[in-house]
Biotite code that builds the C-alpha atoms (Angstrom):
import biotite.structure as struc

atoms = struc.array([
    struc.Atom([8.421, 28.921, -19.795], chain_id="A", res_id=1, res_name="MET", atom_name="CA", element="C"),
    struc.Atom([6.952, 25.443, -20.236], chain_id="A", res_id=2, res_name="ILE", atom_name="CA", element="C"),
    struc.Atom([10.243, 24.029, -21.417], chain_id="A", res_id=3, res_name="TRP", atom_name="CA", element="C"),
    struc.Atom([12.182, 25.569, -18.527], chain_id="A", res_id=4, res_name="ILE", atom_name="CA", element="C"),
    struc.Atom([9.929, 23.755, -16.048], chain_id="A", res_id=5, res_name="SER", atom_name="CA", element="C"),
    struc.Atom([10.231, 20.626, -18.169], chain_id="A", res_id=6, res_name="PHE", atom_name="CA", element="C"),
    struc.Atom([14.026, 20.938, -18.078], chain_id="A", res_id=7, res_name="SER", atom_name="CA", element="C"),
    struc.Atom([14.178, 21.486, -14.319], chain_id="A", res_id=8, res_name="SER", atom_name="CA", element="C"),
    struc.Atom([12.181, 18.274, -13.844], chain_id="A", res_id=9, res_name="ASN", atom_name="CA", element="C"),
    struc.Atom([14.505, 16.442, -16.217], chain_id="A", res_id=10, res_name="ILE", atom_name="CA", element="C"),
    struc.Atom([17.416, 17.835, -14.165], chain_id="A", res_id=11, res_name="LEU", atom_name="CA", element="C"),
    struc.Atom([16.290, 15.626, -11.267], chain_id="A", res_id=12, res_name="ILE", atom_name="CA", element="C"),
    struc.Atom([16.215, 12.597, -13.575], chain_id="A", res_id=13, res_name="LEU", atom_name="CA", element="C"),
    struc.Atom([19.705, 13.352, -14.904], chain_id="A", res_id=14, res_name="ILE", atom_name="CA", element="C"),
    struc.Atom([21.057, 13.983, -11.389], chain_id="A", res_id=15, res_name="THR", atom_name="CA", element="C"),
    struc.Atom([19.662, 10.639, -10.189], chain_id="A", res_id=16, res_name="ALA", atom_name="CA", element="C"),
    struc.Atom([21.122, 8.836, -13.215], chain_id="A", res_id=17, res_name="PHE", atom_name="CA", element="C"),
    struc.Atom([24.593, 10.361, -12.725], chain_id="A", res_id=18, res_name="ILE", atom_name="CA", element="C"),
    struc.Atom([24.589, 9.645, -8.982], chain_id="A", res_id=19, res_name="LEU", atom_name="CA", element="C"),
    struc.Atom([23.622, 6.024, -9.531], chain_id="A", res_id=20, res_name="LEU", atom_name="CA", element="C"),
    struc.Atom([26.307, 5.701, -12.202], chain_id="A", res_id=21, res_name="LYS", atom_name="CA", element="C"),
    struc.Atom([28.976, 7.122, -9.896], chain_id="A", res_id=22, res_name="LEU", atom_name="CA", element="C"),
    struc.Atom([27.947, 5.835, -6.472], chain_id="A", res_id=23, res_name="LYS", atom_name="CA", element="C"),
    struc.Atom([25.746, 2.778, -6.893], chain_id="A", res_id=24, res_name="ARG", atom_name="CA", element="C"),
    struc.Atom([28.513, 0.337, -5.966], chain_id="A", res_id=25, res_name="ASP", atom_name="CA", element="C"),
    struc.Atom([29.328, 2.405, -2.862], chain_id="A", res_id=26, res_name="GLN", atom_name="CA", element="C"),
    struc.Atom([25.778, 2.344, -1.457], chain_id="A", res_id=27, res_name="ILE", atom_name="CA", element="C"),
    struc.Atom([25.140, -0.768, 0.597], chain_id="A", res_id=28, res_name="GLU", atom_name="CA", element="C"),
    struc.Atom([21.401, -0.481, 1.239], chain_id="A", res_id=29, res_name="PHE", atom_name="CA", element="C"),
    struc.Atom([19.474, -1.364, -1.925], chain_id="A", res_id=30, res_name="SER", atom_name="CA", element="C"),
    struc.Atom([16.526, 0.619, -0.532], chain_id="A", res_id=31, res_name="SER", atom_name="CA", element="C"),
    struc.Atom([18.519, 3.831, -0.942], chain_id="A", res_id=32, res_name="PHE", atom_name="CA", element="C"),
    struc.Atom([19.407, 2.923, -4.526], chain_id="A", res_id=33, res_name="ILE", atom_name="CA", element="C"),
    struc.Atom([15.706, 2.397, -5.253], chain_id="A", res_id=34, res_name="TRP", atom_name="CA", element="C"),
    struc.Atom([14.934, 5.733, -3.598], chain_id="A", res_id=35, res_name="PHE", atom_name="CA", element="C"),
    struc.Atom([17.303, 7.640, -5.878], chain_id="A", res_id=36, res_name="ILE", atom_name="CA", element="C"),
    struc.Atom([16.190, 5.720, -8.981], chain_id="A", res_id=37, res_name="ALA", atom_name="CA", element="C"),
    struc.Atom([12.460, 6.145, -8.348], chain_id="A", res_id=38, res_name="LEU", atom_name="CA", element="C"),
    struc.Atom([12.830, 9.822, -7.436], chain_id="A", res_id=39, res_name="THR", atom_name="CA", element="C"),
    struc.Atom([14.577, 10.459, -10.746], chain_id="A", res_id=40, res_name="GLY", atom_name="CA", element="C"),
    struc.Atom([12.129, 8.337, -12.718], chain_id="A", res_id=41, res_name="LEU", atom_name="CA", element="C"),
    struc.Atom([9.156, 10.019, -11.055], chain_id="A", res_id=42, res_name="SER", atom_name="CA", element="C"),
    struc.Atom([10.445, 13.452, -12.053], chain_id="A", res_id=43, res_name="SER", atom_name="CA", element="C"),
    struc.Atom([11.137, 12.296, -15.595], chain_id="A", res_id=44, res_name="GLY", atom_name="CA", element="C"),
    struc.Atom([7.574, 11.033, -15.986], chain_id="A", res_id=45, res_name="VAL", atom_name="CA", element="C"),
    struc.Atom([6.178, 14.191, -14.336], chain_id="A", res_id=46, res_name="ALA", atom_name="CA", element="C"),
    struc.Atom([8.103, 16.355, -16.808], chain_id="A", res_id=47, res_name="ALA", atom_name="CA", element="C"),
    struc.Atom([6.008, 14.934, -19.642], chain_id="A", res_id=48, res_name="PHE", atom_name="CA", element="C"),
    struc.Atom([2.849, 14.806, -17.520], chain_id="A", res_id=49, res_name="GLY", atom_name="CA", element="C"),
    struc.Atom([2.926, 18.585, -17.058], chain_id="A", res_id=50, res_name="HIS", atom_name="CA", element="C"),
    struc.Atom([3.280, 19.339, -20.751], chain_id="A", res_id=51, res_name="LEU", atom_name="CA", element="C"),
    struc.Atom([0.077, 21.069, -21.952], chain_id="A", res_id=52, res_name="PRO", atom_name="CA", element="C"),
    struc.Atom([0.787, 19.992, -25.541], chain_id="A", res_id=53, res_name="ILE", atom_name="CA", element="C"),
    struc.Atom([-0.296, 16.443, -24.621], chain_id="A", res_id=54, res_name="LEU", atom_name="CA", element="C"),
    struc.Atom([-3.911, 15.343, -24.408], chain_id="A", res_id=55, res_name="ASN", atom_name="CA", element="C"),
    struc.Atom([-5.514, 15.493, -20.955], chain_id="A", res_id=56, res_name="GLU", atom_name="CA", element="C"),
    struc.Atom([-5.927, 11.697, -20.557], chain_id="A", res_id=57, res_name="PRO", atom_name="CA", element="C"),
    struc.Atom([-2.206, 11.285, -21.279], chain_id="A", res_id=58, res_name="TRP", atom_name="CA", element="C"),
    struc.Atom([-1.089, 13.995, -18.839], chain_id="A", res_id=59, res_name="THR", atom_name="CA", element="C"),
    struc.Atom([-3.423, 12.676, -16.148], chain_id="A", res_id=60, res_name="SER", atom_name="CA", element="C"),
    struc.Atom([-2.089, 9.126, -16.545], chain_id="A", res_id=61, res_name="SER", atom_name="CA", element="C"),
    struc.Atom([1.534, 10.261, -16.552], chain_id="A", res_id=62, res_name="LEU", atom_name="CA", element="C"),
    struc.Atom([1.045, 12.371, -13.419], chain_id="A", res_id=63, res_name="LEU", atom_name="CA", element="C"),
    struc.Atom([-0.668, 9.441, -11.701], chain_id="A", res_id=64, res_name="PHE", atom_name="CA", element="C"),
    struc.Atom([2.285, 7.160, -12.527], chain_id="A", res_id=65, res_name="ILE", atom_name="CA", element="C"),
    struc.Atom([4.714, 9.851, -11.357], chain_id="A", res_id=66, res_name="SER", atom_name="CA", element="C"),
    struc.Atom([2.912, 10.186, -8.031], chain_id="A", res_id=67, res_name="ARG", atom_name="CA", element="C"),
    struc.Atom([2.851, 6.415, -7.494], chain_id="A", res_id=68, res_name="ILE", atom_name="CA", element="C"),
    struc.Atom([6.612, 6.336, -8.156], chain_id="A", res_id=69, res_name="LEU", atom_name="CA", element="C"),
    struc.Atom([7.108, 9.200, -5.681], chain_id="A", res_id=70, res_name="SER", atom_name="CA", element="C"),
    struc.Atom([5.189, 7.351, -2.972], chain_id="A", res_id=71, res_name="LEU", atom_name="CA", element="C"),
    struc.Atom([7.289, 4.235, -3.584], chain_id="A", res_id=72, res_name="CYS", atom_name="CA", element="C"),
    struc.Atom([10.521, 6.256, -3.459], chain_id="A", res_id=73, res_name="SER", atom_name="CA", element="C"),
    struc.Atom([9.520, 7.690, -0.065], chain_id="A", res_id=74, res_name="ILE", atom_name="CA", element="C"),
    struc.Atom([8.713, 4.186, 1.179], chain_id="A", res_id=75, res_name="TYR", atom_name="CA", element="C"),
    struc.Atom([12.141, 2.889, 0.141], chain_id="A", res_id=76, res_name="PHE", atom_name="CA", element="C"),
    struc.Atom([13.835, 5.829, 1.863], chain_id="A", res_id=77, res_name="PHE", atom_name="CA", element="C"),
    struc.Atom([11.963, 5.222, 5.117], chain_id="A", res_id=78, res_name="THR", atom_name="CA", element="C"),
    struc.Atom([12.587, 1.469, 4.879], chain_id="A", res_id=79, res_name="TYR", atom_name="CA", element="C"),
    struc.Atom([16.338, 1.995, 4.424], chain_id="A", res_id=80, res_name="GLY", atom_name="CA", element="C"),
    struc.Atom([16.453, 4.570, 7.216], chain_id="A", res_id=81, res_name="SER", atom_name="CA", element="C"),
    struc.Atom([14.702, 2.205, 9.622], chain_id="A", res_id=82, res_name="LEU", atom_name="CA", element="C"),
    struc.Atom([17.065, -0.595, 8.657], chain_id="A", res_id=83, res_name="ALA", atom_name="CA", element="C"),
    struc.Atom([20.106, 1.578, 9.313], chain_id="A", res_id=84, res_name="PHE", atom_name="CA", element="C"),
    struc.Atom([18.780, 2.711, 12.688], chain_id="A", res_id=85, res_name="ALA", atom_name="CA", element="C"),
    struc.Atom([17.963, -0.890, 13.633], chain_id="A", res_id=86, res_name="SER", atom_name="CA", element="C"),
    struc.Atom([14.257, 0.016, 13.844], chain_id="A", res_id=87, res_name="PHE", atom_name="CA", element="C"),
    struc.Atom([13.551, -2.568, 11.156], chain_id="A", res_id=88, res_name="LYS", atom_name="CA", element="C"),
    struc.Atom([12.690, -5.113, 13.813], chain_id="A", res_id=89, res_name="THR", atom_name="CA", element="C"),
    struc.Atom([10.080, -2.785, 15.333], chain_id="A", res_id=90, res_name="ASN", atom_name="CA", element="C"),
    struc.Atom([6.821, -4.173, 13.941], chain_id="A", res_id=91, res_name="LYS", atom_name="CA", element="C"),
    struc.Atom([4.754, -1.155, 14.980], chain_id="A", res_id=92, res_name="ILE", atom_name="CA", element="C"),
    struc.Atom([6.921, 1.313, 13.035], chain_id="A", res_id=93, res_name="ILE", atom_name="CA", element="C"),
    struc.Atom([7.211, -0.985, 9.995], chain_id="A", res_id=94, res_name="ARG", atom_name="CA", element="C"),
    struc.Atom([3.476, -1.646, 9.950], chain_id="A", res_id=95, res_name="THR", atom_name="CA", element="C"),
    struc.Atom([2.658, 2.046, 10.346], chain_id="A", res_id=96, res_name="THR", atom_name="CA", element="C"),
    struc.Atom([4.944, 2.900, 7.441], chain_id="A", res_id=97, res_name="ASN", atom_name="CA", element="C"),
    struc.Atom([3.323, 0.267, 5.207], chain_id="A", res_id=98, res_name="LEU", atom_name="CA", element="C"),
    struc.Atom([-0.206, 1.322, 6.183], chain_id="A", res_id=99, res_name="ILE", atom_name="CA", element="C"),
    struc.Atom([0.672, 4.938, 5.356], chain_id="A", res_id=100, res_name="LEU", atom_name="CA", element="C"),
    struc.Atom([1.942, 3.929, 1.921], chain_id="A", res_id=101, res_name="LEU", atom_name="CA", element="C"),
    struc.Atom([-1.163, 1.849, 1.145], chain_id="A", res_id=102, res_name="ILE", atom_name="CA", element="C"),
    struc.Atom([-3.481, 4.602, 2.428], chain_id="A", res_id=103, res_name="THR", atom_name="CA", element="C"),
    struc.Atom([-1.835, 7.259, 0.279], chain_id="A", res_id=104, res_name="MET", atom_name="CA", element="C"),
    struc.Atom([-1.975, 5.005, -2.802], chain_id="A", res_id=105, res_name="VAL", atom_name="CA", element="C"),
    struc.Atom([-5.717, 4.458, -2.201], chain_id="A", res_id=106, res_name="VAL", atom_name="CA", element="C"),
    struc.Atom([-6.241, 8.211, -1.813], chain_id="A", res_id=107, res_name="VAL", atom_name="CA", element="C"),
    struc.Atom([-4.323, 8.753, -5.040], chain_id="A", res_id=108, res_name="LEU", atom_name="CA", element="C"),
    struc.Atom([-6.606, 6.330, -6.891], chain_id="A", res_id=109, res_name="PHE", atom_name="CA", element="C"),
    struc.Atom([-9.591, 8.209, -5.482], chain_id="A", res_id=110, res_name="TRP", atom_name="CA", element="C"),
    struc.Atom([-8.257, 11.683, -6.313], chain_id="A", res_id=111, res_name="ASN", atom_name="CA", element="C"),
    struc.Atom([-5.223, 12.061, -8.571], chain_id="A", res_id=112, res_name="ASN", atom_name="CA", element="C"),
    struc.Atom([-3.575, 15.063, -6.886], chain_id="A", res_id=113, res_name="VAL", atom_name="CA", element="C"),
    struc.Atom([-0.133, 15.667, -5.378], chain_id="A", res_id=114, res_name="PHE", atom_name="CA", element="C"),
    struc.Atom([-1.444, 16.004, -1.794], chain_id="A", res_id=115, res_name="LEU", atom_name="CA", element="C"),
    struc.Atom([-0.993, 12.297, -0.798], chain_id="A", res_id=116, res_name="PRO", atom_name="CA", element="C"),
    struc.Atom([2.666, 12.509, -1.853], chain_id="A", res_id=117, res_name="VAL", atom_name="CA", element="C"),
    struc.Atom([3.110, 15.653, 0.256], chain_id="A", res_id=118, res_name="MET", atom_name="CA", element="C"),
    struc.Atom([1.460, 14.051, 3.291], chain_id="A", res_id=119, res_name="ILE", atom_name="CA", element="C"),
    struc.Atom([3.469, 10.836, 3.079], chain_id="A", res_id=120, res_name="TYR", atom_name="CA", element="C"),
    struc.Atom([6.598, 12.857, 2.372], chain_id="A", res_id=121, res_name="GLY", atom_name="CA", element="C"),
    struc.Atom([6.180, 14.919, 5.538], chain_id="A", res_id=122, res_name="VAL", atom_name="CA", element="C"),
    struc.Atom([5.450, 11.859, 7.696], chain_id="A", res_id=123, res_name="VAL", atom_name="CA", element="C"),
    struc.Atom([8.053, 9.665, 5.982], chain_id="A", res_id=124, res_name="GLY", atom_name="CA", element="C"),
    struc.Atom([10.948, 12.113, 5.855], chain_id="A", res_id=125, res_name="PHE", atom_name="CA", element="C"),
    struc.Atom([10.308, 14.446, 8.789], chain_id="A", res_id=126, res_name="MET", atom_name="CA", element="C"),
    struc.Atom([8.616, 11.937, 11.079], chain_id="A", res_id=127, res_name="GLY", atom_name="CA", element="C"),
    struc.Atom([9.792, 8.371, 10.574], chain_id="A", res_id=128, res_name="ILE", atom_name="CA", element="C"),
    struc.Atom([13.191, 8.849, 8.896], chain_id="A", res_id=129, res_name="SER", atom_name="CA", element="C"),
    struc.Atom([14.385, 11.918, 10.793], chain_id="A", res_id=130, res_name="LEU", atom_name="CA", element="C"),
    struc.Atom([13.528, 10.178, 14.061], chain_id="A", res_id=131, res_name="SER", atom_name="CA", element="C"),
    struc.Atom([15.573, 7.188, 12.940], chain_id="A", res_id=132, res_name="ALA", atom_name="CA", element="C"),
    struc.Atom([18.643, 9.340, 12.219], chain_id="A", res_id=133, res_name="TYR", atom_name="CA", element="C"),
    struc.Atom([18.270, 11.336, 15.436], chain_id="A", res_id=134, res_name="LEU", atom_name="CA", element="C"),
    struc.Atom([18.314, 8.129, 17.466], chain_id="A", res_id=135, res_name="SER", atom_name="CA", element="C"),
    struc.Atom([21.768, 7.421, 18.859], chain_id="A", res_id=136, res_name="ASN", atom_name="CA", element="C"),
    struc.Atom([23.185, 10.438, 17.061], chain_id="A", res_id=137, res_name="LEU", atom_name="CA", element="C"),
    struc.Atom([26.723, 9.921, 18.357], chain_id="A", res_id=138, res_name="GLU", atom_name="CA", element="C"),
    struc.Atom([27.039, 6.777, 16.214], chain_id="A", res_id=139, res_name="GLU", atom_name="CA", element="C"),
    struc.Atom([27.904, 7.516, 12.568], chain_id="A", res_id=140, res_name="ALA", atom_name="CA", element="C"),
    struc.Atom([27.451, 11.215, 13.307], chain_id="A", res_id=141, res_name="LYS", atom_name="CA", element="C"),
    struc.Atom([28.890, 12.541, 10.027], chain_id="A", res_id=142, res_name="LYS", atom_name="CA", element="C"),
    struc.Atom([26.829, 10.289, 7.782], chain_id="A", res_id=143, res_name="SER", atom_name="CA", element="C"),
    struc.Atom([23.632, 10.942, 9.735], chain_id="A", res_id=144, res_name="ARG", atom_name="CA", element="C"),
    struc.Atom([24.144, 14.711, 9.514], chain_id="A", res_id=145, res_name="TYR", atom_name="CA", element="C"),
    struc.Atom([24.654, 14.568, 5.754], chain_id="A", res_id=146, res_name="ILE", atom_name="CA", element="C"),
    struc.Atom([21.462, 12.548, 5.256], chain_id="A", res_id=147, res_name="VAL", atom_name="CA", element="C"),
    struc.Atom([19.573, 14.888, 7.596], chain_id="A", res_id=148, res_name="MET", atom_name="CA", element="C"),
    struc.Atom([20.788, 17.857, 5.535], chain_id="A", res_id=149, res_name="ARG", atom_name="CA", element="C"),
    struc.Atom([19.276, 16.116, 2.528], chain_id="A", res_id=150, res_name="GLY", atom_name="CA", element="C"),
    struc.Atom([15.982, 15.751, 4.399], chain_id="A", res_id=151, res_name="ILE", atom_name="CA", element="C"),
    struc.Atom([16.037, 19.444, 5.334], chain_id="A", res_id=152, res_name="VAL", atom_name="CA", element="C"),
    struc.Atom([16.798, 20.454, 1.741], chain_id="A", res_id=153, res_name="MET", atom_name="CA", element="C"),
    struc.Atom([14.002, 18.247, 0.384], chain_id="A", res_id=154, res_name="LEU", atom_name="CA", element="C"),
    struc.Atom([11.596, 19.617, 2.986], chain_id="A", res_id=155, res_name="SER", atom_name="CA", element="C"),
    struc.Atom([12.619, 23.186, 2.103], chain_id="A", res_id=156, res_name="LEU", atom_name="CA", element="C"),
    struc.Atom([11.855, 22.512, -1.568], chain_id="A", res_id=157, res_name="SER", atom_name="CA", element="C"),
    struc.Atom([8.373, 21.259, -0.648], chain_id="A", res_id=158, res_name="ALA", atom_name="CA", element="C"),
    struc.Atom([7.784, 24.208, 1.704], chain_id="A", res_id=159, res_name="LEU", atom_name="CA", element="C"),
    struc.Atom([8.792, 26.799, -0.909], chain_id="A", res_id=160, res_name="LEU", atom_name="CA", element="C"),
    struc.Atom([6.524, 25.193, -3.463], chain_id="A", res_id=161, res_name="PHE", atom_name="CA", element="C"),
    struc.Atom([3.588, 24.981, -1.060], chain_id="A", res_id=162, res_name="ALA", atom_name="CA", element="C"),
    struc.Atom([3.915, 28.644, -0.003], chain_id="A", res_id=163, res_name="ILE", atom_name="CA", element="C"),
    struc.Atom([4.594, 30.263, -3.378], chain_id="A", res_id=164, res_name="PHE", atom_name="CA", element="C"),
    struc.Atom([2.901, 27.920, -5.887], chain_id="A", res_id=165, res_name="LYS", atom_name="CA", element="C"),
    struc.Atom([-0.075, 30.251, -6.371], chain_id="A", res_id=166, res_name="ASP", atom_name="CA", element="C"),
    struc.Atom([1.609, 33.655, -6.496], chain_id="A", res_id=167, res_name="SER", atom_name="CA", element="C"),
    struc.Atom([4.981, 32.676, -8.002], chain_id="A", res_id=168, res_name="TYR", atom_name="CA", element="C"),
    struc.Atom([4.268, 29.291, -9.563], chain_id="A", res_id=169, res_name="HIS", atom_name="CA", element="C"),
    struc.Atom([7.007, 29.369, -12.214], chain_id="A", res_id=170, res_name="PHE", atom_name="CA", element="C"),
    struc.Atom([9.783, 30.359, -9.789], chain_id="A", res_id=171, res_name="LEU", atom_name="CA", element="C"),
    struc.Atom([8.478, 28.114, -7.014], chain_id="A", res_id=172, res_name="ALA", atom_name="CA", element="C"),
    struc.Atom([8.371, 24.958, -9.107], chain_id="A", res_id=173, res_name="ILE", atom_name="CA", element="C"),
    struc.Atom([11.773, 25.462, -10.721], chain_id="A", res_id=174, res_name="ASN", atom_name="CA", element="C"),
    struc.Atom([13.592, 26.412, -7.522], chain_id="A", res_id=175, res_name="ILE", atom_name="CA", element="C"),
    struc.Atom([11.924, 23.430, -5.875], chain_id="A", res_id=176, res_name="SER", atom_name="CA", element="C"),
    struc.Atom([13.219, 21.103, -8.613], chain_id="A", res_id=177, res_name="HIS", atom_name="CA", element="C"),
    struc.Atom([16.759, 22.466, -8.238], chain_id="A", res_id=178, res_name="ILE", atom_name="CA", element="C"),
    struc.Atom([16.636, 21.919, -4.467], chain_id="A", res_id=179, res_name="LEU", atom_name="CA", element="C"),
    struc.Atom([15.403, 18.341, -4.981], chain_id="A", res_id=180, res_name="VAL", atom_name="CA", element="C"),
    struc.Atom([18.382, 17.703, -7.278], chain_id="A", res_id=181, res_name="SER", atom_name="CA", element="C"),
    struc.Atom([20.746, 19.103, -4.672], chain_id="A", res_id=182, res_name="TYR", atom_name="CA", element="C"),
    struc.Atom([19.107, 17.012, -1.951], chain_id="A", res_id=183, res_name="SER", atom_name="CA", element="C"),
    struc.Atom([19.785, 13.876, -4.011], chain_id="A", res_id=184, res_name="LEU", atom_name="CA", element="C"),
    struc.Atom([23.477, 14.794, -4.094], chain_id="A", res_id=185, res_name="VAL", atom_name="CA", element="C"),
    struc.Atom([23.478, 15.175, -0.299], chain_id="A", res_id=186, res_name="LEU", atom_name="CA", element="C"),
    struc.Atom([21.579, 11.917, 0.156], chain_id="A", res_id=187, res_name="PHE", atom_name="CA", element="C"),
    struc.Atom([24.013, 9.989, -2.031], chain_id="A", res_id=188, res_name="SER", atom_name="CA", element="C"),
    struc.Atom([26.981, 11.375, -0.072], chain_id="A", res_id=189, res_name="MET", atom_name="CA", element="C"),
    struc.Atom([25.311, 10.391, 3.189], chain_id="A", res_id=190, res_name="GLY", atom_name="CA", element="C"),
    struc.Atom([24.394, 6.919, 1.944], chain_id="A", res_id=191, res_name="PHE", atom_name="CA", element="C"),
    struc.Atom([28.013, 6.250, 0.980], chain_id="A", res_id=192, res_name="VAL", atom_name="CA", element="C"),
    struc.Atom([29.189, 7.436, 4.416], chain_id="A", res_id=193, res_name="GLU", atom_name="CA", element="C"),
    struc.Atom([26.674, 5.121, 6.112], chain_id="A", res_id=194, res_name="LEU", atom_name="CA", element="C"),
    struc.Atom([28.484, 2.122, 4.618], chain_id="A", res_id=195, res_name="ASN", atom_name="CA", element="C"),
    struc.Atom([31.520, 2.871, 6.756], chain_id="A", res_id=196, res_name="LYS", atom_name="CA", element="C"),
    struc.Atom([29.527, 2.169, 9.899], chain_id="A", res_id=197, res_name="HIS", atom_name="CA", element="C"),
    struc.Atom([27.977, -1.166, 8.934], chain_id="A", res_id=198, res_name="GLN", atom_name="CA", element="C"),
])
């Protein structure tokens, strides 16, 4: 069972690696490239951080690094989304996004749990980024819809995990990892489409 969960985490890393290999040159915003790379790297580190065969200090450190990488990946996604929607010049939104990142990193230093990543993920993906893609929806409609499908898929993975992590932990975590991998595929397709409207 342990190795299945390990493998599903590594699946995200492999998916990110393959997508970057295939589509990196087609993605204009470097922020989106960093998002895919850090999401994959975070999952790769987390795979080892959840292994009970390692000593507790090692697992704790690896999970902390993984969570920091996750927070950074969310930041890069929101930054790229704001840039695409021309919200980058809005100092209030940019400052709010940066303050959220810093706050969640501080919380993570104080208490090394996944909750800060979940909070920033909800605000970053469902609040800041989704708002950016919903603005002026008629422009670059296809690409925006694909990216929004990725956001929905990523949100669904988090929701399933949050609801079923206690009663069906094994299924919840592995299905969640598979959905994250699929969301990365959708995101990469959307990012490539966004280039056509720059």
